[in-house]
C-alpha positions as CSV (number, residue, x, y, z in Angstrom):
1,M,0.1,0.2,0.0
2,T,1.2,3.5,-0.8
3,K,0.7,6.3,1.3
4,V,0.0,9.6,-0.8
5,E,0.7,12.7,1.1
6,P,-0.5,15.9,-1.6
7,D,1.9,19.1,-1.8
8,H,0.4,21.4,0.8
9,R,0.5,24.2,-1.4
10,R,-1.2,22.7,-4.1
11,L,-4.0,21.2,-1.9
12,C,-4.7,24.7,-0.6
13,R,-4.9,26.0,-4.2
14,V,-7.2,23.3,-5.4
15,R,-9.5,23.5,-2.3
16,R,-9.5,27.6,-2.6
17,A,-10.5,27.3,-6.5
18,A,-13.0,24.7,-5.5
19,L,-14.4,27.1,-2.8
20,L,-14.4,30.1,-5.0
21,A,-16.3,28.6,-7.4
22,A,-18.9,27.1,-5.1
23,G,-19.5,31.0,-3.6
24,A,-18.9,29.4,-0.2
25,A,-18.6,31.3,2.9
26,S,-15.4,31.2,5.4
27,V,-14.3,27.8,5.9
28,L,-11.0,25.9,7.6
29,L,-10.0,23.2,5.6
30,G,-6.9,20.8,5.7
31,G,-5.0,24.1,7.7
32,C,-6.0,26.4,4.7
33,V,-8.3,29.1,5.7
34,F,-10.2,30.8,2.9
35,E,-12.4,34.0,2.8
36,T,-14.9,33.2,-0.1
37,A,-17.7,35.3,0.7
38,P,-19.4,37.2,-2.8
39,A,-17.0,39.9,-4.2
40,S,-19.0,42.7,-3.0
41,T,-18.2,41.7,0.1
42,R,-15.0,40.3,-0.1
43,P,-11.9,42.7,1.5
44,S,-9.9,44.4,-0.9
45,S,-6.6,42.4,-0.2
46,A,-8.4,39.3,-1.9
47,S,-6.8,38.6,-5.6
48,P,-8.4,41.3,-7.5
49,G,-11.2,40.1,-9.4
50,S,-11.2,36.3,-8.7
51,A,-14.5,36.2,-6.7
52,A,-16.1,38.1,-9.1
53,Q,-14.9,35.9,-11.8
54,A,-16.2,32.8,-10.4
55,R,-19.2,34.4,-9.6
56,A,-19.7,35.3,-13.2
57,M,-18.6,31.6,-14.2
58,I,-21.6,30.1,-12.0
59,D,-24.0,32.5,-13.4
60,A,-23.0,31.8,-16.7
61,R,-23.4,28.1,-15.6
62,Q,-26.8,28.7,-14.2
63,A,-28.1,30.6,-16.9
64,A,-27.3,28.0,-19.4
65,F,-29.2,25.1,-17.5
66,K,-32.8,26.5,-17.8
67,I,-35.4,24.6,-15.8
68,D,-38.7,24.2,-17.0
69,H,-40.6,23.9,-13.8
70,D,-44.2,22.8,-15.5
71,G,-42.2,20.4,-17.5
72,W,-40.8,18.6,-14.4
73,A,-44.1,18.9,-12.6
74,G,-45.5,16.6,-15.1
75,L,-43.3,14.3,-14.5
76,G,-43.6,14.1,-11.1
77,Y,-40.7,16.6,-9.7
78,R,-40.0,19.8,-8.2
79,L,-36.8,21.7,-8.1
80,D,-34.8,21.4,-4.8
81,W,-31.6,23.1,-5.5
82,R,-28.4,23.6,-8.3
83,G,-24.9,22.8,-7.2
84,F,-21.8,23.7,-8.9
85,P,-18.9,20.9,-8.8
86,V,-15.9,21.9,-9.9
87,V,-15.5,21.6,-13.6
88,A,-12.8,23.2,-15.6
89,K,-13.2,25.4,-19.0
90,G,-13.9,23.1,-21.5
91,Q,-14.5,19.7,-19.6
92,H,-18.0,18.1,-18.7
93,I,-18.9,15.6,-15.8
94,T,-18.2,12.0,-16.4
95,F,-19.3,10.0,-13.7
96,L,-21.9,10.8,-11.2
97,N,-22.3,8.8,-7.9
98,V,-25.4,9.8,-6.0
99,Y,-26.1,8.8,-2.4
100,D,-28.6,9.8,0.5
101,D,-26.3,12.0,2.0
102,L,-23.6,13.1,-0.7
103,I,-23.1,13.5,-4.4
104,V,-19.9,13.0,-5.9
105,A,-19.1,14.4,-9.7
106,Q,-15.7,13.8,-11.3
107,E,-15.3,15.7,-14.5
108,S,-13.1,15.1,-17.3
109,A,-9.9,16.6,-16.0
110,A,-10.0,14.2,-13.1
111,T,-11.3,16.6,-10.3
112,V,-13.5,14.9,-8.1
113,S,-16.1,16.9,-6.3
114,V,-18.4,16.1,-3.4
115,L,-21.6,18.0,-2.5
116,E,-23.9,17.6,0.1
117,A,-26.9,15.7,-1.0
118,S,-29.2,18.1,1.3
119,T,-28.0,21.5,0.2
120,G,-25.7,20.9,-2.8
121,A,-22.9,22.7,-1.1
122,L,-19.5,21.6,-2.2
123,R,-17.8,20.0,0.5
124,N,-14.7,19.7,-1.0
125,S,-12.8,19.2,-4.8
126,S,-9.2,17.6,-5.7
127,Q,-7.5,16.7,-8.9
128,V,-6.9,13.2,-8.5
129,A,-4.6,12.7,-11.3
130,S,-3.3,13.8,-14.6
131,P,-6.4,15.2,-17.1
132,L,-5.2,12.6,-19.4
133,T,-5.8,9.5,-17.2
134,R,-8.6,7.6,-18.5
135,F,-11.2,6.5,-16.0
136,E,-13.7,3.7,-15.8
137,G,-15.6,4.3,-13.1
138,N,-16.0,4.7,-9.2
139,F,-18.1,3.1,-6.1
140,R,-18.5,4.0,-2.5
141,D,-16.5,1.9,0.3
142,G,-17.7,3.6,3.8
143,N,-16.2,7.0,4.1
144,R,-13.9,6.7,0.8
145,L,-14.6,6.8,-2.7
146,V,-12.8,4.0,-5.5
147,V,-11.8,5.7,-8.2
148,S,-10.3,3.4,-11.0
149,S,-8.5,4.3,-13.8
150,D,-7.6,1.8,-16.6
151,T,-4.4,1.1,-14.5
152,E,-4.6,2.5,-11.2
153,V,-7.0,2.6,-8.1
154,F,-6.9,6.2,-6.1
155,I,-8.9,6.1,-2.6
156,V,-10.2,9.6,-1.9
157,D,-11.4,10.3,1.6
158,L,-14.8,11.9,1.2
159,Q,-14.8,14.1,4.2
160,T,-11.8,16.5,3.0
161,G,-11.6,15.3,-0.6
162,G,-7.7,14.1,-0.3
163,V,-6.4,11.0,-1.8
164,V,-5.0,8.9,0.9
165,E,-4.0,5.7,-1.0
166,R,-2.7,4.8,-4.6
167,H,-2.7,1.0,-5.9
168,P,-1.5,0.0,-9.1
169,L,-3.3,-2.5,-11.1
170,S,-0.9,-5.5,-13.0
171,R,-3.9,-5.5,-15.5
172,V,-5.4,-2.6,-18.1
173,V,-8.8,-2.8,-17.2
174,S,-11.6,-1.5,-19.9
175,T,-14.7,-1.6,-17.6
176,R,-16.2,-0.1,-14.5
177,P,-16.0,-2.2,-11.5
178,V,-18.2,-4.5,-9.6
179,F,-18.0,-4.8,-5.9
180,F,-18.5,-7.7,-3.7
181,G,-16.7,-8.7,-0.6
182,G,-14.0,-6.4,-0.2
183,E,-12.9,-7.2,-4.0
184,K,-13.2,-4.9,-7.3
185,I,-13.9,-7.0,-10.5
186,Y,-13.1,-5.5,-13.7
187,G,-13.2,-6.6,-17.3
188,T,-9.8,-6.2,-18.9
189,A,-8.7,-5.3,-22.5
190,I,-7.2,-8.7,-23.1
191,G,-10.3,-10.4,-22.0
192,H,-9.5,-11.7,-18.2
193,I,-12.2,-11.1,-15.7
194,Y,-9.9,-9.7,-13.1
195,S,-10.2,-9.2,-8.8
196,H,-8.3,-6.9,-7.2
197,M,-8.7,-6.9,-3.4
198,M,-9.4,-3.8,-1.2
199,N,-7.2,-4.7,1.6
200,P,-4.8,-5.9,1.5
201,P,-4.5,-4.1,-1.9
202,V,-3.2,-7.3,-4.3
203,D,-4.6,-9.5,-7.0
204,A,-7.2,-12.0,-5.9
205,W,-7.9,-13.9,-9.3
206,A,-8.4,-13.7,-13.1
207,F,-10.6,-15.6,-15.3
208,D,-9.2,-15.6,-19.2
209,L,-12.4,-14.8,-21.5
210,G,-10.1,-14.9,-24.6
211,A,-11.2,-12.1,-26.2
212,P,-11.2,-8.2,-24.9
213,I,-14.0,-7.2,-22.6
214,D,-16.0,-3.6,-23.0
215,A,-19.3,-4.4,-21.3
216,A,-19.1,-4.0,-17.6
217,P,-19.5,-7.4,-15.7
218,V,-22.8,-7.7,-13.5
219,L,-23.2,-9.1,-10.3
220,L,-26.0,-12.2,-10.1
221,G,-26.2,-13.0,-6.2
222,S,-22.9,-14.8,-5.4
223,E,-21.9,-14.8,-9.1
224,V,-20.4,-12.5,-11.2
225,V,-21.2,-12.7,-14.9
226,A,-19.2,-10.8,-17.9
227,V,-19.3,-11.3,-21.7
228,S,-16.4,-11.0,-24.3
229,R,-16.2,-9.1,-27.4
230,R,-16.8,-12.6,-29.1
231,G,-19.8,-13.4,-27.3
232,D,-18.3,-15.9,-24.7
233,I,-19.8,-15.5,-21.3
234,A,-18.6,-16.8,-18.2
235,M,-20.2,-17.2,-14.9
236,L,-17.7,-17.3,-11.8
237,D,-17.7,-17.4,-8.1
238,A,-17.2,-13.5,-7.2
239,S,-15.5,-14.7,-3.9
240,S,-12.7,-17.1,-5.5
241,G,-13.2,-17.0,-9.7
242,T,-14.2,-20.6,-9.9
243,L,-16.0,-21.0,-12.9
244,V,-20.0,-22.0,-12.5
245,G,-21.0,-21.9,-15.8
246,R,-20.6,-20.8,-19.6
247,A,-22.4,-19.7,-22.3
248,S,-22.4,-17.7,-25.9
249,I,-23.9,-15.5,-27.9
250,F,-23.5,-14.7,-31.8
251,G,-22.5,-10.8,-31.1
252,S,-20.7,-8.8,-28.7
253,C,-22.3,-5.9,-26.3
254,Q,-22.1,-2.6,-26.1
255,A,-24.7,-2.4,-23.7
256,D,-24.1,-3.4,-20.2
257,P,-25.9,-7.1,-18.7
258,V,-28.1,-6.6,-16.2
259,A,-29.6,-9.5,-13.4
260,G,-32.6,-10.2,-11.7
261,D,-34.5,-13.0,-10.1
262,G,-31.8,-15.5,-11.1
263,A,-31.3,-14.7,-14.7
264,V,-28.8,-12.5,-16.5
265,F,-30.1,-10.5,-19.7
266,F,-27.6,-9.5,-22.5
267,A,-29.0,-7.0,-25.1
268,S,-26.6,-8.0,-27.9
269,M,-25.0,-6.6,-31.2
270,D,-26.6,-9.7,-32.6
271,Q,-29.9,-8.0,-32.7
272,S,-30.9,-10.0,-29.8
273,I,-31.7,-10.0,-26.4
274,Y,-30.8,-13.1,-24.2
275,S,-31.4,-14.5,-20.7
276,F,-29.5,-17.0,-19.4
277,D,-29.5,-18.5,-15.5
278,G,-26.7,-18.6,-13.2
279,A,-25.3,-21.7,-14.5
280,G,-25.2,-20.6,-18.1
281,R,-28.5,-22.4,-19.3
282,P,-30.6,-20.5,-22.1
283,Q,-33.9,-19.4,-20.8
284,W,-35.0,-17.4,-24.1
285,R,-34.1,-15.2,-26.8
286,I,-35.8,-12.9,-28.4
287,R,-34.6,-11.2,-32.2
288,T,-35.0,-7.7,-33.1
289,E,-34.3,-5.9,-36.5
290,H,-31.3,-4.1,-35.3
291,P,-28.2,-4.2,-33.0
292,L,-29.0,-3.4,-29.3
293,R,-26.6,-0.3,-28.0
294,I,-28.6,0.6,-24.9
295,T,-28.6,-1.2,-21.4
296,P,-32.1,-2.7,-20.6
297,T,-33.6,-2.2,-17.1
298,Y,-34.7,-4.7,-15.0
299,A,-37.7,-4.1,-12.6
300,A,-40.0,-6.5,-10.8
301,G,-39.9,-9.3,-13.2
302,V,-40.1,-7.1,-16.4
303,L,-37.2,-6.3,-18.5
304,Y,-37.0,-3.1,-20.3
305,V,-35.3,-2.8,-23.3
306,P,-34.7,0.0,-25.9
307,T,-34.8,-1.0,-29.4
308,S,-34.4,0.4,-32.8
309,D,-37.5,-1.2,-34.3
310,K,-40.1,-1.1,-32.0
311,G,-39.5,1.5,-29.2
312,L,-38.7,0.6,-25.8
313,R,-40.0,-3.0,-25.1
314,A,-41.5,-4.5,-22.2
315,L,-40.7,-8.0,-21.6
316,D,-41.7,-10.7,-19.1
317,A,-38.2,-11.5,-17.6
318,A,-39.1,-15.3,-17.1
319,T,-40.3,-16.0,-20.2
320,G,-39.5,-12.9,-23.0
321,A,-43.3,-12.6,-23.6
322,E,-44.0,-9.1,-25.0
323,L,-46.3,-7.2,-22.7
324,W,-46.0,-3.9,-24.7
325,S,-43.8,-1.6,-26.8
326,Q,-44.0,2.0,-26.9
327,K,-42.6,2.9,-30.5
328,D,-42.2,6.6,-29.5
329,V,-39.8,6.2,-26.9
330,S,-36.3,5.0,-27.5
331,G,-34.8,5.7,-24.2
332,R,-33.9,3.5,-21.1
333,V,-36.0,3.3,-17.8
334,V,-33.8,5.1,-15.0
335,A,-36.7,5.3,-12.5
336,I,-40.1,4.8,-11.3
337,R,-42.1,7.3,-9.8
338,A,-45.7,7.3,-8.4
339,G,-46.1,3.9,-10.4
340,H,-45.2,5.5,-13.8
341,L,-41.8,4.7,-15.8
342,I,-39.3,7.5,-16.1
343,T,-37.3,7.1,-19.1
344,W,-34.2,9.2,-20.5
345,D,-33.0,8.9,-24.2
346,G,-29.9,11.6,-23.8
347,A,-32.6,14.2,-25.1
348,V,-36.2,13.7,-23.6
349,A,-37.5,12.6,-20.5
350,S,-40.9,10.9,-20.6
351,S,-43.5,9.7,-17.9
352,L,-45.1,6.2,-19.2
353,D,-47.8,4.0,-17.6
354,A,-46.1,0.8,-16.6
355,A,-49.2,-1.3,-17.5
356,T,-49.6,-0.1,-20.9
357,G,-46.6,1.7,-21.9
358,E,-48.8,5.1,-22.8
359,V,-46.8,8.0,-22.9
360,L,-48.2,10.1,-20.0
361,A,-45.6,13.4,-20.4
362,S,-42.9,14.4,-22.1
363,L,-40.0,17.3,-21.3
364,A,-37.3,18.0,-23.6
365,L,-33.9,18.2,-21.9
366,P,-31.6,19.6,-24.8
367,E,-29.0,21.1,-21.9
368,V,-29.0,17.7,-19.7
369,Q,-26.3,15.6,-20.1
370,I,-27.0,13.1,-17.1
371,L,-30.2,11.8,-15.5
372,Q,-29.7,9.5,-12.4
373,P,-31.9,8.8,-9.5
374,D,-30.7,8.0,-5.9
375,R,-33.1,5.4,-5.5
376,F,-34.6,3.6,-8.4
377,E,-38.5,4.0,-7.1
378,D,-39.7,7.3,-6.0
379,G,-36.1,8.7,-5.1
380,N,-34.9,12.1,-5.9
381,L,-33.8,12.7,-9.4
382,Y,-30.6,14.2,-10.2
383,A,-29.9,16.1,-13.7
384,V,-26.5,16.9,-14.6
385,S,-26.0,20.0,-17.3
386,K,-23.7,20.0,-20.5
387,G,-21.8,22.8,-18.3
388,G,-21.5,20.7,-15.2
389,V,-24.4,22.2,-13.2
390,I,-26.0,19.6,-10.7
391,A,-29.4,20.2,-10.2
392,K,-31.5,18.1,-7.6
393,F,-35.5,17.2,-8.2
394,Q,-37.7,15.8,-5.4
395,T,-40.8,14.2,-6.2
396,R,-43.9,15.9,-5.9
397,D,-46.7,15.1,-3.2
């Protein structure tokens, strides 16, 4: 384990920039005292124009993120707050992790910002690596954020924002990790399903699928399931890497597999949707007219699959029977609000009747890049603008 003590002056500079961007009040962080009141009340000894420039940047970001309150009300939500993670000029948010107590946003220049979920206030911010580093995804482990690049893991203290540990990976990973029993499990560029322990930070096991892995592995109970670029599938015991079952499909997967009720589902580039059990036995296959590129959603015995030929399809997850299809909706199901499905296609959010697929309301969101709930059913919904503003929407009574 390598301990990292960041340069004090660099850390203070990063935090000062973050706090200015957030328009915070006087704070004390890591031994650095900053007075970050609005420009009109800042003392003349402050850096000339720094607060005014930061305020102007925030105003510009906020003005670019227009909120249609009536449209959001039609979906069943109302605005709670808007927050401002640190986003360098020309960059955007690449990863968003939302929890009951905090929000973590990582931008494309490797800066991680932590915001309070209750208010949107910026808790801390730090650049964890070079802006050229390729990252795969993050997850939370207690009071730590585990940030995975393709060759290294960074452990970030969520209270301070500091990088407290760094661990090299022995393989180049190509997917976000899944977390099971103290292990991070990845797909790799050379086709390994690869497990790396948290403590101690050493390799646990690896299984060779024989071709690169592009789609993130998925947990099916105590198993981890992954598919290679040539369509080979492995079901492994997640703690040991022992093979439990094997299967294959006729193409690669750009969409991540999903699991539920003892089955794992694949939306494939071979124009089919597949279901397998945990031993690799095929359950059903549904053919479509076009390759499938969007990750399905499983909820309460139903698999919702975005397709190009029939729009959003609702399938009985046990049998593959089609319950309904909605040609006017092409996005994936991201949440359920008051029994209605909330879908998002990257430009339009819609509310659908879960029983029939009827579109109840739609809202164009051309400025939104990410739409993500903190809880799938009746949770808060977070929208991230292309300019890096985060808006929290609560459910309407």
